[in-house]
C-alpha positions, 0 to 999 in steps of 0.5 A, a space after each residue: 482498480 486502487 490508487 494509492 496516494 500519500 494524504 495530509 491530515 486535512 485529507 489534501 491528496 499528494 503523490 500518488 500510484 494508480 493500479 487499474 490493472 489490480 495487480 496489488 489485488 492479485 498479490 495480497 495474502 488472505 486474511 487467513 494468513 497470521 504472518 502478515 498484520 496490514 495486507 490482508 486488510 487492504 480493501 480493494 473496494 473501500 478505502 484503507 489508511 495507514 499512519 506513520 507508526 504502521 509504515 515499517 510494518 507495512 514495508 517489510 509487509 510489501 517487500 515479502 509480497 514483493 519477493 513474489 511477483 512475477 512481472 516486472 509491472 507488479 515489482 514496479 508497482 509495489 516499489 512505487 508504493 514503498 517510495 510512498 510508504 517511506 515518505 509517509 513514515 519521514 512525515 508527521 500527519 502524512 497517512 498511505 491511503 488506499 482507495 478502491 472501487 
């Protein structure tokens, strides 16, 4: 399961989205797809953190995989993640963290 959330520079957790069905993992492009810079490197078993400067590209990549989403649940999850990314982009010292188990 992945939990995606906004984290402060002090590690405080704010808004979050859980993905208990691992929908995002199934949508992530393979590491060999060089047309993606960030999404292939989300570790479903570890932690991946993106900073404010990476948000524009990350949001574009999330939009790209959303076009491939099949179910309403997948689309909704990606919308929620993009919303978190938009917030992390606006505020300094906020990070978007993908925490795997």
